[in-house]
N, C-alpha and C positions, 0 to 999 in steps of 0.2 A: 295903203301901207307902202313905204318906200324901201328901196334897197340901193346901196352905194357900191360903185365900181371904181376903185382907185387904180391909177397907173400913170406912167409918164406919157403914154399915148404919143409916141415919137416916131411915126405918126399913128393916129387912130386908123384902124383898118377894119375890113369886113369881118374878120375873126372876132374882134372885140364886140362888134355890133351883134353878131350871131350869138355869142355867149350871153349877152344882155337879153336878147329876144327869148332865148330858151329859158333862162332863169325866170324872167317875168311870166312867161306862159306856164311853166311847170309849177311855180310856187304862188302864182296869183297876185303878184305885186302890181300896184297901180302904176308905178313908174320906176325906172332904173336911173339913178343920178350918177353921171360920170364925173369923177373928181381928178383932174390932172394935177400931178404933183408940181410944186413950185420949184424947190431946190432939193431933189432927192439926196439923202445923206450917203448912199452907198453906190451911186452910179456915176460913171464918167460923164462929164459934160462936153467932151470933145465933139460928139456927134448929136448933142442935144439942142434942138431948136429952142428958141426963147419961149418962156411961159406964155406970153401973149399970142404967139403963133400956134403953139400946141393947143391952147384954149380955143382959139378961133377955129382950128380944124375940127375939134370935138363939137363945137357949136354947129358947124356946117354939116357934120355927119349925123348928129342926133337931135339938134335943136337946142336953143338957149334954155328952154324950160327943163331940159334934161341934163344940164351941165351946171357944175358949181365951181366958182373961182375961190372957194374958201381958203385954200392954202396960200394964196397970194396975200391974204389978210392976216396971216399968223406969223409967229416967229420962225426964223430959219435956223438950221436946216429943217426941212419939212418932215418931222417925225410924225408918224401916223397917230400916235397916242394924243398929240395935241389937237389934231383935226377931229379925232373921235370925241374928245372931251367937249369941243365946241359944238359939234353936231348933236351930241347927246343933250347939251344944254338947250339947244334950239328946238329939240324934239321932246320937251317935257321930261328930260332925263330917262327916256326910254332907251332900251338896247338898240344898237344900230345894226341893221342887216348889212353884211359886208361880204362881197364876193372875193374869194381867195383861191389861188391854185394849190394843188396838193403839195408841191415842192415848197412853196412859201409857207404854208401852214405847218409843215414839218419843222421849219426854222423859227417858228413864232416866238419861242422863248429866248431867242437871240435878238429879238427886236427891242427897241427902247421901251422901257416901262411895260413889260408884258402883263403885269398884274392889272394895270388899268385897261388894257385891251381885253383881258379875260373878263373883267367886270362889266364892260360896256358894249361888248360885241356879240352878236349872234353870227357865227361864221357860216357861210355857205361855201363849202369846199368842193372845188371842181377837180375831179380826178384827171391827172395828166402824167404821162410817162416822163421819167428823167431821161437824160441823154444816154444813159446806159441801158435804157429799155425797162428799168424797174419802176414800180409805183410805190407809193407810201404803204408800208406794211400794216397789217391789222394790229401788230404789236405796238407800232408807233401811235396808231389811232387810240388804242386802249390806254396808252400812257397819257395822252393828252386828255382823254375822257376822265381818267382818274385824277388829273390835275384840275378838273372842274371847268374845262373849256366848254363853251356852249356852241355846238356845231352840228351840222347835218351834211351828208354827202349827196351831191347831185350829179348824176351821170348825164353828160350831154355829148353831142356830136361836135367835133372841132373842124374848122376849116384849116387847111394846110397853108397858113400864112402867118408871118410875124413882122413886127416893125423892122427888125434887123434885116430881114429878107428884102423888104421894100427899099430901105436905104441902100442896100447893096445893088439892087436893080437900077436905082436912079444913078448911082455912080458909074455903073456899067452901061448906061443909056439903054436899058431894057424897059419895055412897056410895063406899066403897073396897072393898066386897065383891068378892072375886075377884082383887084386886091383892095382898093379903097373906093369910096364913093366918087361919083363924077365931080362933085363940088370940091372934095378934098384934093383930088388929082389936079384940078385946075389951079387950086390955091398953091399947091406945091410947085407946079410949073411956073406960075406967074411970079412967085417969089424966089424961084431957083433954090428951093430948100433941098438940102442933102446932096447937092451936086458938087463936083470937084471945084467949081468956081466959088461955091459957098463955104468950103472948108476953111477954117481959120478966120472967117469973118463973123460979124455979129448977125446971127440968123434966128 
């Protein structure tokens, strides 16, 4: 049984890998498939590396067998419901196991075509604090449960790392060793990704 992990992965880091490891271990999945977004509809592209480079970094970090380029083959912008529909078709119309953060799950009804997501996804919700220190309330969870969303809560341990932190470190010429895999670090360095020299260029 597979589970899918969507994200921009700009870049993929050890926090992403640890989330996938714990989800796989705790829920007994055969594999976690990473799905880099092609053209995310609600994110700025000013600091976004090209899809091909983000895909390559994911492949370097977790292996090609655990990576999908499906969003590159679909219409843009990369709305999740389109990808889910295609994945469901490719998996005998079964529900898709989908890793999602608490904060994202709270906003799920603001996503494009939430009824399709509700029908086709089993959400694996990872508790995470908001910037103000609060977490999704039990009242909000009850609301989504009453709306017939299929989900389970999985508590895991987080690494204190983010893609934004890594990009900031690179611009400030700080070392990112230990935040990403060795292979991803070398790829970023060799291609000068996220550096001041790369800003404004096709990266």
